[in-house]
C-alpha positions, 0 to 999 in steps of 0.5 A: 595054448590056443583058446586056453581060458584064464582068470586074473589073480593079482593082475597075473593071468592064471590058467583055468581049466574049470569052465564053470569056475572061469565063467563065474569069474568072468561074469563077476569080474570087471575085465576092463582094466583101463578106460578113458575118454578124449573128446568123442574118442573112447579108449578101453583096455580089457582082459580077454580071458581067452588066449586065441593067439600067442607071441613066442608061446606067451598068451595074448590076453589083453586088448586096447581098442579105440572107438570110433576108430579101428585101432586095436592093440594086443598085449601078453602082460597086464603091465604092457596093457596099461603102458600101451593104454597110457601111450595111446591116451597120451598120443590122442591128447596131443592131437 
């Protein structure tokens, strides 16, 4: 599963073995699924398109990053990524 390419269809990751199709999809798609600014902090959650790791056999395809800190969270499902993004935004809003 390592380095397998994926595209999103209806927010569900689908394997894509065709490199040209995958590259076109990645180029034409907005892979950012959520973005927020809290003061001078930016929270961004994206679909990675490539599974470089897995959790219990499920590919890790989503990532939330907080700038300018080094906070990174990774997820296997679109729903988890959105929930994780929202939780980080809530946590930052309280501080």
